[in-house]
C-alpha positions as CSV (number, residue, x, y, z in Angstrom):
1,M,13.9,-32.5,-15.6
2,E,11.2,-33.3,-18.3
3,E,10.1,-31.0,-21.1
4,L,6.5,-30.1,-22.0
5,Q,5.3,-28.0,-24.9
6,G,1.6,-26.9,-25.7
7,S,-0.8,-23.9,-25.7
8,V,-2.5,-22.4,-22.6
9,E,-6.1,-23.7,-22.5
10,N,-7.4,-21.6,-19.4
11,I,-6.3,-20.5,-16.0
12,I,-7.5,-22.5,-13.1
13,F,-6.0,-20.4,-10.2
14,A,-3.8,-17.6,-9.5
15,S,-2.8,-16.2,-6.1
16,S,-3.3,-12.5,-5.6
17,D,0.6,-11.8,-5.0
18,G,1.5,-13.5,-8.3
19,R,3.5,-16.2,-6.7
20,F,1.7,-19.3,-7.7
21,S,-0.8,-20.2,-10.5
22,V,-2.5,-23.3,-12.0
23,F,-3.5,-23.6,-15.6
24,R,-4.6,-26.2,-18.1
25,L,-2.2,-26.9,-21.0
26,R,-3.1,-28.7,-24.3
27,P,0.1,-30.5,-25.2
28,D,1.4,-30.4,-28.8
29,G,0.6,-33.6,-30.6
30,Q,-1.4,-35.1,-27.7
31,R,-5.1,-35.6,-26.8
32,G,-6.5,-34.2,-23.7
33,M,-5.1,-31.6,-21.5
34,V,-2.6,-31.4,-18.6
35,T,-2.8,-29.5,-15.3
36,V,0.4,-27.4,-14.8
37,T,1.4,-25.6,-11.5
38,V,4.1,-23.0,-11.5
39,Q,5.4,-20.6,-8.9
40,M,4.9,-17.3,-10.8
41,E,2.2,-15.3,-12.3
42,P,0.0,-17.1,-15.0
43,P,0.6,-17.0,-18.7
44,L,-1.9,-15.7,-21.0
45,Q,-4.6,-17.8,-22.5
46,G,-3.5,-19.1,-26.0
47,Q,0.1,-18.6,-25.4
48,Q,2.6,-21.2,-26.6
49,L,4.7,-22.4,-23.6
50,E,7.8,-24.4,-23.4
51,L,8.0,-26.0,-19.9
52,K,10.6,-27.8,-17.8
53,G,9.7,-29.6,-14.5
54,T,8.6,-32.8,-13.1
55,W,5.4,-35.0,-13.0
56,V,3.8,-35.1,-9.4
57,E,0.8,-37.0,-7.9
58,H,-1.5,-34.5,-6.1
59,P,-3.4,-36.4,-3.3
60,R,-6.7,-34.6,-4.3
61,F,-6.1,-33.4,-7.9
62,G,-4.3,-36.3,-9.3
63,Q,-1.4,-36.0,-11.8
64,Q,0.1,-32.6,-12.3
65,F,3.2,-31.1,-14.1
66,K,5.2,-29.0,-11.7
67,A,6.9,-26.6,-13.9
68,E,10.3,-25.1,-12.8
69,H,10.8,-23.1,-15.8
70,M,8.3,-21.6,-18.3
71,M,9.2,-19.9,-21.7
72,V,6.7,-18.3,-23.8
73,A,6.9,-19.0,-27.6
74,A,4.7,-17.8,-30.5
75,P,1.5,-20.0,-30.9
76,T,1.4,-22.2,-34.0
77,S,-2.1,-23.7,-34.3
78,L,-4.9,-21.5,-35.7
79,E,-6.9,-21.8,-32.4
80,G,-3.7,-20.9,-30.4
81,I,-3.0,-17.9,-32.5
82,E,-6.6,-16.7,-32.1
83,R,-6.8,-17.3,-28.3
84,F,-3.2,-15.5,-28.1
85,L,-4.4,-12.4,-30.1
86,A,-7.8,-12.4,-28.2
87,S,-5.9,-12.5,-24.7
88,G,-5.3,-8.8,-24.6
89,A,-1.5,-9.2,-25.0
90,I,-1.4,-7.1,-28.2
91,D,-2.9,-3.6,-28.2
92,G,-5.7,-2.9,-30.7
93,V,-6.7,-6.5,-30.8
94,G,-9.7,-7.8,-29.0
95,P,-11.6,-11.2,-29.5
96,V,-13.6,-9.8,-32.5
97,N,-10.5,-8.5,-34.4
98,A,-8.6,-11.7,-33.5
99,K,-11.2,-14.0,-35.0
100,R,-11.2,-11.9,-38.2
101,I,-7.4,-11.6,-38.6
102,V,-7.0,-15.5,-38.2
103,A,-10.0,-16.0,-40.6
104,H,-8.3,-13.9,-43.2
105,F,-4.7,-14.8,-42.9
106,G,-4.8,-18.2,-41.2
107,G,-1.6,-19.5,-39.9
108,A,0.4,-16.7,-41.5
109,A,-1.4,-14.1,-39.2
110,L,1.5,-13.5,-37.0
111,E,4.0,-13.2,-39.8
112,V,1.8,-10.7,-41.5
113,I,1.6,-8.6,-38.3
114,E,5.3,-8.6,-38.1
115,K,6.5,-8.3,-41.7
116,A,3.4,-6.7,-43.6
117,P,1.3,-4.8,-41.1
118,N,-0.2,-2.7,-44.0
119,R,-2.0,-5.8,-45.1
120,L,-4.0,-5.9,-41.7
121,K,-6.1,-3.1,-43.5
122,E,-7.7,-5.8,-45.5
123,V,-9.4,-7.1,-42.4
124,S,-12.8,-5.5,-41.9
125,G,-12.8,-2.9,-39.1
126,I,-8.9,-2.3,-38.9
127,G,-7.7,0.9,-40.3
128,A,-4.2,2.3,-40.8
129,K,-3.8,3.6,-37.3
130,T,-5.1,0.3,-35.7
131,A,-2.7,-1.6,-37.9
132,E,0.3,0.5,-36.9
133,K,-0.8,0.0,-33.2
134,I,-1.0,-3.7,-33.5
135,H,2.4,-4.0,-35.4
136,K,4.1,-1.8,-32.8
137,S,2.8,-3.8,-30.0
138,Y,3.7,-7.1,-31.5
139,M,7.2,-6.0,-32.3
140,E,7.6,-5.0,-28.6
141,K,6.4,-8.4,-27.9
142,A,9.3,-9.9,-30.1
143,E,11.8,-7.9,-28.0
144,L,10.2,-9.3,-25.0
145,R,10.5,-12.8,-26.1
146,Q,14.1,-12.2,-26.8
147,I,14.4,-11.2,-23.2
148,M,12.4,-14.2,-22.0
149,I,14.8,-16.5,-23.8
150,W,17.8,-14.9,-22.3
151,L,16.3,-15.0,-18.8
152,E,15.4,-18.8,-19.5
153,Q,18.8,-19.5,-20.5
154,H,20.1,-18.0,-17.3
155,N,17.8,-20.1,-15.1
156,V,15.2,-17.3,-14.5
157,S,11.6,-17.3,-15.4
158,G,10.8,-15.2,-18.5
159,I,7.7,-13.9,-16.5
160,Y,9.8,-10.9,-15.5
161,A,10.6,-10.0,-19.0
162,G,7.7,-7.4,-19.3
163,K,8.7,-5.2,-16.3
164,I,12.5,-5.5,-17.4
165,Y,11.7,-4.3,-20.8
166,G,9.5,-1.6,-19.6
167,Q,12.4,-0.3,-17.5
168,Y,15.3,-0.7,-19.9
169,G,13.8,-1.1,-23.3
170,S,16.4,-2.5,-25.8
171,F,19.2,-2.2,-23.3
172,A,17.7,-4.8,-21.1
173,I,20.2,-7.6,-21.7
174,E,23.2,-5.3,-21.5
175,V,22.0,-4.1,-18.1
176,M,21.6,-7.6,-16.8
177,E,24.9,-8.7,-18.0
178,S,26.9,-5.8,-16.5
179,N,25.1,-5.8,-13.1
180,P,21.9,-7.9,-12.5
181,Y,21.5,-6.6,-9.0
182,R,20.2,-3.2,-10.5
183,L,17.0,-5.2,-11.0
184,V,16.4,-5.6,-7.3
185,R,16.6,-1.9,-6.9
186,E,14.8,-0.8,-10.0
187,I,12.3,-3.4,-11.0
188,D,9.2,-3.8,-8.8
189,G,8.8,-7.4,-7.8
190,V,12.3,-8.7,-8.7
191,G,13.9,-10.0,-5.5
192,F,17.4,-10.8,-4.6
193,A,17.1,-14.3,-5.5
194,T,16.0,-13.6,-9.0
195,A,19.0,-11.3,-9.5
196,D,21.2,-14.0,-7.8
197,A,20.1,-16.6,-10.4
198,I,21.0,-14.1,-13.2
199,A,24.5,-13.4,-11.7
200,A,25.1,-17.1,-11.3
201,G,24.2,-17.8,-15.0
202,I,26.6,-15.1,-16.1
203,G,29.4,-16.5,-14.0
204,M,29.5,-13.9,-11.2
205,Q,31.2,-15.2,-8.1
206,A,29.3,-15.4,-4.7
207,D,31.7,-13.1,-3.0
208,D,31.7,-10.4,-5.8
209,A,31.7,-7.0,-4.4
210,L,28.7,-6.1,-6.5
211,R,26.6,-8.9,-5.1
212,I,27.7,-8.0,-1.5
213,S,26.8,-4.5,-1.9
214,A,23.4,-5.2,-3.3
215,A,22.9,-7.9,-0.5
216,L,23.6,-5.1,2.1
217,E,21.2,-2.7,0.3
218,F,18.6,-5.2,-0.1
219,Q,18.6,-6.3,3.6
220,L,18.4,-2.6,4.6
221,Q,15.3,-2.3,2.4
222,R,13.8,-5.4,4.0
223,I,14.7,-4.0,7.4
224,S,12.8,-0.6,6.6
225,L,9.6,-2.6,5.8
226,S,9.5,-3.2,9.5
227,G,9.6,0.6,10.2
228,H,13.4,1.0,10.8
229,C,15.3,3.9,9.4
230,C,18.6,2.3,10.3
231,V,20.1,-0.8,12.0
232,P,23.1,-1.7,14.0
233,E,25.9,-2.8,11.7
234,N,26.6,-6.1,13.6
235,M,22.9,-7.0,13.0
236,L,23.1,-6.1,9.3
237,V,26.4,-8.2,8.8
238,D,24.7,-11.0,10.7
239,E,21.7,-11.0,8.5
240,V,23.5,-10.8,5.3
241,E,25.8,-13.7,6.3
242,R,22.9,-15.8,7.5
243,V,20.7,-15.1,4.4
244,R,23.1,-15.1,1.7
245,G,26.0,-17.4,3.0
246,I,28.7,-14.8,2.4
247,G,31.8,-14.8,4.6
248,R,31.8,-12.1,7.4
249,N,35.1,-10.6,6.4
250,S,34.1,-10.0,2.8
251,I,30.8,-8.4,4.2
252,W,32.7,-6.1,6.5
253,E,35.1,-5.2,3.7
254,V,32.3,-4.2,1.3
255,L,30.3,-2.5,4.0
256,K,33.4,-0.1,4.9
257,Q,33.7,0.7,1.3
258,D,30.0,1.5,0.9
259,L,30.0,3.6,3.9
260,A,33.2,5.4,2.7
261,T,31.9,6.2,-0.7
262,G,28.5,7.4,0.6
263,V,26.5,4.3,-0.9
264,L,25.3,3.8,2.7
265,N,25.4,6.0,5.8
266,Q,26.1,5.7,9.4
267,E,25.6,7.2,12.8
268,V,27.6,6.4,15.9
269,V,25.6,6.3,19.1
270,G,27.8,5.1,22.1
271,D,29.4,2.0,21.1
272,T,27.0,1.2,18.4
273,I,27.3,2.0,14.6
274,L,23.9,2.4,12.9
275,V,23.7,1.9,9.3
276,Y,21.1,3.7,7.0
277,P,20.4,3.4,3.2
278,E,21.2,6.8,1.9
279,Y,17.6,8.1,1.2
280,L,16.4,7.3,4.8
281,Y,19.5,9.0,6.2
282,Q,18.8,12.2,4.2
283,A,15.1,12.1,5.1
284,E,15.8,11.8,8.8
285,V,18.6,14.5,8.9
286,E,16.6,17.0,6.8
287,T,13.3,16.4,8.8
288,A,15.3,17.2,12.1
289,E,17.0,20.3,10.6
290,T,13.9,21.7,9.0
291,L,11.5,21.2,12.1
292,L,14.2,23.1,14.2
293,F,14.7,25.7,11.6
294,L,10.9,26.3,11.3
295,Q,10.4,26.3,15.1
296,E,13.2,29.1,15.3
297,R,11.8,31.2,12.4
298,A,8.2,31.1,13.3
299,K,8.0,33.6,16.0
300,P,5.2,34.0,18.6
301,I,2.1,35.8,17.5
302,N,1.9,39.1,19.3
303,V,-1.5,39.1,20.8
304,G,-0.7,40.4,24.5
305,N,-2.2,38.0,26.9
306,S,-2.9,34.9,24.9
307,M,-4.8,33.2,27.7
308,K,-7.4,36.1,27.8
309,L,-7.8,35.7,24.0
310,V,-8.6,31.9,24.5
311,E,-11.1,32.8,27.4
312,K,-12.7,35.5,25.1
313,W,-13.2,32.7,22.4
314,E,-14.8,30.5,25.1
315,K,-17.5,33.2,25.8
316,F,-18.1,33.9,22.1
317,T,-18.7,30.2,21.2
318,G,-20.3,29.1,24.5
319,I,-17.7,26.3,24.8
320,E,-16.2,25.5,28.1
321,L,-12.6,24.2,27.8
322,A,-10.6,22.0,30.1
323,Q,-7.3,23.4,31.2
324,K,-5.3,21.4,28.8
325,Q,-7.5,22.4,26.0
326,K,-6.8,26.1,26.9
327,E,-3.1,25.5,26.9
328,A,-3.2,23.8,23.5
329,I,-5.0,26.8,21.9
330,Q,-2.8,29.1,23.6
331,G,0.3,27.1,22.6
332,V,-0.2,27.7,18.7
333,L,0.0,31.4,19.2
334,E,3.2,31.1,21.3
335,H,5.0,28.3,19.2
336,G,6.1,27.9,15.8
337,I,5.9,24.1,15.8
338,F,3.2,22.7,18.0
339,V,2.0,19.1,18.6
340,L,-1.5,18.1,19.9
341,T,-2.1,14.3,20.8
342,G,-5.0,12.6,22.5
343,G,-7.4,9.7,22.3
344,P,-11.1,9.5,21.1
345,G,-13.4,11.6,23.2
346,T,-10.7,14.0,24.6
347,G,-11.7,17.0,22.4
348,K,-9.0,17.3,19.9
349,T,-11.7,18.5,17.2
350,T,-12.9,21.3,19.5
351,V,-9.2,22.4,20.1
352,I,-8.5,22.4,16.3
353,R,-11.6,24.4,15.8
354,G,-10.3,27.0,18.6
355,M,-6.9,27.0,16.9
356,I,-8.3,27.9,13.5
357,D,-10.4,30.7,14.8
358,M,-7.5,32.0,16.9
359,L,-5.0,32.0,13.8
360,E,-7.7,33.5,11.5
361,S,-8.5,36.3,14.1
362,Q,-4.9,37.3,13.5
363,G,-5.4,37.4,9.6
364,M,-3.4,34.2,9.0
365,E,-3.9,32.1,5.8
366,I,-4.3,28.5,7.1
367,I,-4.0,25.3,5.1
368,L,-5.6,21.9,6.5
369,G,-4.3,18.5,5.5
370,A,-4.2,14.8,6.4
371,P,-2.2,11.7,5.0
372,T,-5.2,10.0,3.4
373,G,-8.3,11.2,1.5
374,R,-10.6,9.8,4.1
375,A,-8.8,11.6,6.9
376,A,-8.8,14.9,5.1
377,K,-12.5,14.5,4.6
378,R,-13.0,13.9,8.2
379,L,-10.9,16.9,9.0
380,S,-13.0,19.0,6.6
381,E,-16.3,17.9,8.1
382,A,-15.2,18.7,11.6
383,T,-13.9,22.1,10.8
384,G,-16.2,23.3,8.1
385,R,-13.2,24.1,6.0
386,T,-11.4,22.7,3.0
387,A,-8.8,20.1,3.8
388,S,-6.7,17.9,1.4
389,T,-4.4,15.1,1.3
390,I,-0.8,15.9,1.9
391,H,0.1,14.4,-1.5
392,R,-2.4,16.8,-3.2
393,M,-1.2,19.7,-1.0
394,L,2.2,19.1,-2.2
395,E,1.0,18.5,-5.9
396,A,2.4,15.1,-6.1
397,Q,3.6,14.1,-9.5
398,G,5.5,10.9,-9.3
399,G,8.9,10.9,-10.8
400,D,12.4,9.1,-10.3
401,S,13.6,10.7,-7.0
402,S,15.3,8.2,-4.7
403,D,12.1,7.4,-2.7
404,G,9.9,7.1,-5.8
405,S,8.1,10.4,-5.7
406,M,8.4,14.1,-6.6
407,F,6.3,17.1,-5.8
408,G,5.3,20.3,-7.3
409,R,5.5,22.0,-4.0
410,D,9.1,21.8,-2.7
411,I,11.9,23.8,-1.3
412,D,12.0,25.9,-4.6
413,D,8.2,26.5,-4.8
414,Q,6.9,26.3,-1.3
415,L,3.2,26.4,0.0
416,E,1.6,29.7,0.5
417,A,0.4,29.7,4.0
418,D,0.8,31.3,7.4
419,A,-0.2,28.2,9.4
420,I,-0.5,24.6,8.4
421,I,-2.5,22.1,10.5
422,L,-2.0,18.3,9.7
423,D,-4.2,15.6,11.3
424,E,-3.5,11.8,11.8
425,V,0.2,12.4,11.9
426,S,0.9,9.2,13.4
427,M,0.4,7.7,9.9
428,M,3.1,9.8,8.4
429,D,6.4,8.0,7.8
430,I,9.9,9.8,7.6
431,V,9.9,10.3,3.9
432,L,6.5,12.1,3.6
433,M,7.3,14.2,6.7
434,R,10.5,15.3,4.9
435,H,8.7,16.4,1.7
436,F,6.1,18.2,3.7
437,L,8.6,20.1,5.8
438,E,10.8,21.3,2.9
439,A,7.6,22.7,1.3
440,V,6.8,24.8,4.4
441,P,8.0,28.5,4.2
442,A,10.1,30.1,6.8
443,G,7.9,31.8,9.3
444,C,5.0,29.4,8.8
445,H,3.2,27.9,12.0
446,V,3.0,24.1,12.0
447,I,0.4,22.1,14.0
448,L,0.8,18.5,14.0
449,V,-2.3,16.5,15.4
450,G,-2.4,12.7,16.2
451,D,-2.9,9.9,18.4
452,V,0.4,8.1,19.3
453,D,-1.5,5.0,20.7
454,Q,-2.6,4.1,17.2
455,L,-0.7,1.8,14.9
456,P,2.5,3.5,13.6
457,A,3.0,4.3,10.0
458,V,3.3,1.6,7.4
459,G,6.6,3.1,6.1
460,P,9.8,3.8,8.1
461,G,10.1,5.9,11.1
462,S,8.1,6.9,14.2
463,V,7.9,10.5,13.5
464,L,5.1,11.6,15.9
465,K,6.5,9.6,18.8
466,D,10.1,10.8,18.2
467,I,9.0,14.4,18.0
468,L,7.3,14.0,21.4
469,R,10.2,11.9,22.7
470,S,12.7,14.6,21.8
471,G,11.2,17.1,24.3
472,V,12.1,20.0,22.3
473,I,8.9,20.6,20.5
474,A,6.0,22.2,22.4
475,S,3.1,19.8,22.9
476,V,0.0,19.0,24.8
477,C,-1.5,15.7,25.3
478,L,-5.3,15.5,26.1
479,T,-6.2,12.8,28.4
480,E,-9.5,13.8,30.0
481,V,-12.7,11.9,28.4
482,F,-15.4,14.7,28.6
483,R,-19.0,13.9,29.8
484,Q,-18.0,10.3,30.7
485,S,-21.5,9.6,31.7
486,E,-22.7,10.5,28.2
487,A,-19.7,8.9,26.4
488,S,-20.3,6.0,23.9
489,S,-19.1,2.6,24.9
490,I,-16.9,2.7,22.0
491,V,-14.9,5.8,23.5
492,M,-14.8,4.2,27.0
493,N,-13.7,0.8,25.8
494,A,-10.9,2.3,23.6
495,H,-9.5,4.0,26.7
496,A,-9.9,0.7,28.7
497,I,-8.0,-1.1,26.0
498,N,-5.2,1.4,25.9
499,A,-4.9,1.0,29.7
500,G,-4.8,-2.9,29.3
501,R,-8.3,-3.6,30.4
502,V,-10.7,-6.0,28.6
503,P,-13.5,-4.0,27.0
504,R,-17.1,-4.3,28.3
505,F,-19.8,-5.2,25.9
506,N,-23.7,-5.2,25.9
507,N,-25.2,-7.4,23.2
508,A,-28.5,-5.8,23.4
509,P,-29.8,-4.9,19.9
510,N,-29.2,-1.2,20.4
511,S,-25.8,-1.7,21.7
512,D,-23.0,0.3,20.4
513,F,-20.4,-2.3,21.4
514,E,-20.9,-5.9,20.8
515,F,-19.0,-9.1,21.1
516,I,-20.2,-12.2,19.3
517,E,-18.4,-15.3,20.7
518,L,-17.8,-17.9,18.0
519,N,-15.0,-20.4,18.1
520,N,-14.9,-21.6,14.6
521,P,-13.3,-19.2,11.9
522,E,-15.7,-20.4,9.2
523,A,-18.7,-19.5,11.6
524,V,-17.0,-16.1,12.2
525,E,-16.9,-15.7,8.3
526,Y,-20.5,-16.8,8.0
527,Q,-21.7,-14.4,10.7
528,I,-19.7,-11.4,9.2
529,V,-21.6,-12.0,5.8
530,S,-24.9,-12.4,7.5
531,L,-24.4,-9.1,9.5
532,C,-23.4,-7.1,6.4
533,R,-26.1,-8.5,4.0
534,D,-29.2,-9.1,6.6
535,L,-28.9,-8.0,10.0
536,L,-27.4,-4.7,10.1
537,P,-29.4,-3.3,7.1
538,K,-32.5,-4.3,8.9
539,Q,-31.2,-1.7,11.7
540,G,-30.9,1.0,9.1
541,Y,-27.1,0.6,8.1
542,A,-26.4,0.8,4.4
543,P,-24.0,-2.0,3.6
544,Y,-21.7,-0.1,1.2
545,E,-21.7,3.3,2.9
546,D,-22.1,2.5,6.7
547,I,-20.5,-0.8,7.3
548,Q,-16.7,-1.6,7.0
549,V,-15.4,-5.0,7.8
550,L,-11.7,-4.8,9.1
551,S,-9.3,-7.8,9.6
552,P,-5.9,-8.0,11.3
553,M,-4.5,-10.2,8.5
554,H,-4.9,-10.7,4.7
555,R,-4.8,-14.7,4.7
556,Q,-6.9,-17.3,6.2
557,A,-10.8,-17.7,6.4
558,C,-11.2,-14.4,8.3
559,G,-8.5,-12.6,6.4
560,V,-9.0,-9.6,4.0
561,E,-8.7,-11.6,0.7
562,N,-11.3,-14.3,1.6
563,L,-13.7,-11.9,3.3
564,N,-13.7,-9.7,0.3
565,K,-14.7,-12.6,-2.1
566,R,-17.5,-13.6,0.2
567,L,-18.8,-10.1,0.8
568,Q,-18.7,-9.4,-2.9
569,A,-20.8,-12.5,-3.7
570,A,-23.3,-11.5,-0.9
571,L,-23.5,-7.9,-1.6
572,N,-22.9,-7.4,-5.2
573,P,-23.6,-10.9,-6.7
574,P,-23.5,-11.6,-10.5
575,A,-26.4,-10.4,-12.6
576,S,-27.1,-10.3,-16.4
577,Y,-26.9,-6.6,-16.4
578,K,-23.7,-6.3,-14.6
579,S,-20.5,-6.2,-16.5
580,E,-17.5,-8.2,-15.0
581,Y,-13.8,-8.3,-15.3
582,V,-12.3,-11.8,-14.6
583,S,-8.7,-12.5,-14.6
584,S,-6.5,-15.1,-12.9
585,T,-5.9,-12.9,-9.9
586,R,-8.8,-10.5,-9.8
587,N,-12.7,-10.4,-10.2
588,F,-14.2,-6.9,-10.5
589,R,-17.9,-6.4,-11.1
590,L,-20.0,-3.2,-11.8
591,G,-21.0,-1.7,-8.6
592,D,-18.0,-3.0,-6.5
593,K,-16.4,-1.2,-3.7
594,V,-12.7,-0.9,-4.3
595,M,-9.6,0.7,-3.0
596,Q,-6.5,2.2,-4.7
597,T,-3.4,0.4,-3.4
598,K,-0.6,2.6,-4.5
599,N,0.0,6.3,-5.3
600,N,-1.0,7.1,-9.0
601,Y,-0.1,10.7,-9.5
602,D,-1.4,10.8,-13.0
603,K,-4.9,9.9,-12.0
604,G,-4.8,12.0,-8.8
605,V,-5.6,8.9,-6.6
606,F,-3.5,7.6,-3.6
607,N,-3.0,4.7,-1.6
608,G,-6.1,3.9,0.5
609,D,-8.6,5.8,-1.5
610,I,-12.1,4.1,-1.7
611,G,-14.4,4.3,-4.6
612,F,-17.0,2.5,-6.5
613,I,-16.8,0.8,-10.0
614,V,-19.4,2.9,-11.9
615,E,-18.7,1.8,-15.6
616,M,-17.0,-1.1,-17.4
617,D,-16.3,-1.8,-21.0
618,E,-14.1,-4.3,-22.9
619,D,-10.9,-2.3,-22.2
620,S,-11.5,-0.2,-19.2
621,I,-13.1,0.3,-15.6
622,T,-14.2,3.6,-14.4
623,V,-14.2,4.1,-10.6
624,Q,-15.8,7.0,-8.9
625,F,-13.8,8.0,-5.7
626,S,-15.7,11.2,-4.8
627,D,-18.3,13.7,-6.3
628,D,-15.6,15.4,-8.2
629,L,-13.0,12.7,-8.8
630,S,-13.2,9.6,-11.0
631,A,-10.5,7.6,-12.6
632,V,-10.3,5.2,-15.7
633,Y,-8.2,2.1,-15.6
634,Q,-7.0,0.2,-18.5
635,K,-6.9,-3.6,-18.0
636,S,-3.0,-3.4,-17.4
637,E,-3.5,-1.0,-14.6
638,L,-6.1,-3.1,-12.4
639,G,-3.4,-4.5,-10.3
640,E,-3.6,-1.1,-8.6
641,L,-7.2,-1.9,-7.3
642,Q,-8.5,-4.5,-4.8
643,L,-11.9,-5.2,-3.4
644,A,-12.6,-2.9,-0.3
645,Y,-15.7,-4.7,1.3
646,C,-13.0,-5.7,3.9
647,M,-9.5,-4.0,4.5
648,S,-6.6,-4.3,6.8
649,V,-6.7,-2.3,10.0
650,H,-3.6,-0.5,8.8
651,K,-5.4,0.6,5.8
652,S,-8.3,1.9,7.8
653,Q,-6.2,4.4,9.6
654,G,-7.5,8.0,9.4
655,S,-11.0,6.8,8.5
656,E,-14.1,6.7,10.5
657,Y,-17.2,4.6,9.6
658,P,-20.7,4.3,11.3
659,V,-20.1,0.5,11.8
660,V,-16.9,-1.5,12.2
661,I,-16.8,-5.3,12.3
662,L,-13.6,-7.0,13.3
663,P,-13.0,-10.8,13.5
664,L,-10.6,-12.0,16.3
665,V,-9.7,-15.6,15.8
666,P,-6.6,-17.5,17.2
667,G,-5.2,-17.9,13.6
668,H,-4.6,-14.1,13.7
669,R,-2.5,-14.4,16.9
670,I,0.7,-13.1,15.3
671,M,-1.0,-9.7,14.6
672,L,-3.1,-9.4,17.7
673,Q,-1.9,-6.6,19.7
674,R,-3.2,-3.7,21.7
675,N,-2.7,-1.0,19.4
676,L,-4.2,-2.9,16.5
677,L,-7.3,-3.4,18.4
678,Y,-7.4,0.1,19.7
679,T,-7.0,1.5,16.1
680,A,-9.7,-0.8,14.8
681,I,-12.4,0.2,17.3
682,T,-11.6,3.9,17.2
683,R,-12.6,3.9,13.5
684,A,-16.1,3.5,14.4
685,R,-18.5,6.2,15.1
686,K,-22.0,4.4,16.0
687,K,-21.2,0.7,16.5
688,V,-18.4,-1.9,17.1
689,I,-18.9,-5.5,16.6
690,L,-16.2,-7.9,17.6
691,I,-16.6,-11.7,16.4
692,G,-14.4,-14.6,17.6
693,T,-13.1,-16.0,20.7
694,K,-12.5,-14.4,24.1
695,A,-8.9,-15.9,24.1
696,A,-8.1,-14.0,21.0
697,L,-9.7,-10.9,22.6
698,N,-7.6,-11.3,25.7
699,T,-4.4,-11.7,23.6
700,A,-4.9,-8.6,21.7
701,V,-5.5,-6.5,25.0
702,A,-2.6,-8.1,26.9
703,N,0.0,-7.8,23.9
704,D,1.2,-4.1,24.3
705,K,4.7,-5.0,22.9
706,T,5.3,-2.9,19.9
707,R,8.5,-3.6,18.2
708,R,11.1,-1.1,18.6
709,R,12.0,0.9,15.6
710,Y,15.6,1.9,15.0
711,T,15.4,5.6,14.4
712,L,17.4,8.8,15.6
713,L,15.0,11.5,14.9
714,A,14.4,12.3,18.6
715,E,18.2,12.4,19.1
716,R,18.7,14.6,16.2
717,L,16.1,17.1,17.3
718,A,17.6,17.1,20.7
719,R,21.1,17.6,19.3
720,S,22.3,14.7,21.3
721,L,24.2,12.8,18.7
């Protein structure tokens, strides 16, 4: 393995997931520059690096240095020091101050910052507070460097040092030496392989109980990403043996110990033992117990003949209800917990309005909510009443609970309501449902509304399906499509797809359901850009507000990432009056449509919220999410945002758009399934445009196999365990 030292000249490429980057390095004592590839996040421009790796010959790009290890050192040249200080690595120093500091102190600039920070006041524009800020930030970087060196000495990239230092501070090395597998649980982005490398570096044996216990927990977490709450123990042991190469007997021994001590939990169903991570076990148990408790405590509302009350509402509103709709409105008066399901065009909104009127007529205080901001906005528009996200309803605050979230409204400070209606419940995972239910006061009526044929929640569990499957919670499923002769092609095709039939399309200019057949993914990509930029605006649709491109996958030409780049270039091109933020992984421009990708309790924005960049300066970006909500992001926080000209079908759940465009290409085969196609087209109010091959369309319609999720919520509700 060869060694190479030098300073970073510029970043050529960095993948959005931070797993690969390419940059130009100016080697010490040599002329010219070297192209370096590394399987990790890119370094900062101007940083001094010590690399270990091998020289390779790329068939297209020529000679490159493939780095296996990368250690960051303090820069030595004046140019390198200035680039390092100007890179944003040190708080309080931008390009202007970096130039002034180096001009004043020369090669001693970093030593002055470390040992004589008061002298920074000699530099024009730097006062006492800024000098202290620069010193404090630089000293943190010094501790970071120690952690980087320690990691490199133990065959792990120093790129993780920042997150590790942020979690453990000065105790970071002590934590890693005692149990490196804590990093897997507690540091976002650190996987088992990284902890394994550290463990090997400190001499931990492959069959050490700490390693096996961590492997079991890590594998359960990976399984939960597929929606499972639990998994058969044999399957878990098989996976750990296959992936980690640990002997089965050792795995069984540690598994039994972890189950006995409560590190993991189990449930016996017939001859099968199902293993849970502790937090999902608690979430499932408490969800079942609370649902049954609330069902028992919320007594029927005494209105005499409830059906007569429903018929009276019909006469008052002039709305003629179908029998199932009447039963649903009647049901909320007679049951403490009630579930309403149905597809598009079946009248769920009408029923919800009737439920609200009926409950309010009895003097009940009602709260409305939904899992996402867009779904809550839709519910509010449909009912004429205020609706909020479930996170805002529960006064989400973040925190350190086992599932990573804490709420102001909980079992000790419950919601103040007589009835709560939640829409789009198919999107709720078991953890969010548990938090919601514990904030519901005894006696409060709960109405859960959703469409079980849509994609399931991204998180673990199949809450809505399991509640229905249990058979113990009162429910009505609306199946009749009203006024079929007047119904849109979108509604009729949604039900056709759900029944396994290929949708019908009419490609006339005023059609609300089109299919554009193109066999080449690049041609599909070009057509999508043309529709958004040229063709649909001529029909009166606004590119930003009315049109939403969805995609089954993130990668490939017709994936979310590439389409966002193409659409940004077409709809919001660079201009002299537009500020930009360009990094190795992101490119944001004033006016861009963006989406929040994780819950941020401090800012009051949550995963899936859509906004527009309305202001940019050297250090921050301001995003307007709604008329009354804007959020300011520092550069270090921009990883929470992504472009939203295109989004995944999963991210679109709970939303509606006037126009939906969906590519269907053979390269997306792994994701093409009926409920994904159904979910995508039911997001559209006025127009659906499918673009791709008929083979891909037929694949999506025919594939109704949804992977079974291991959950026992239905069995717990039915008390059959």
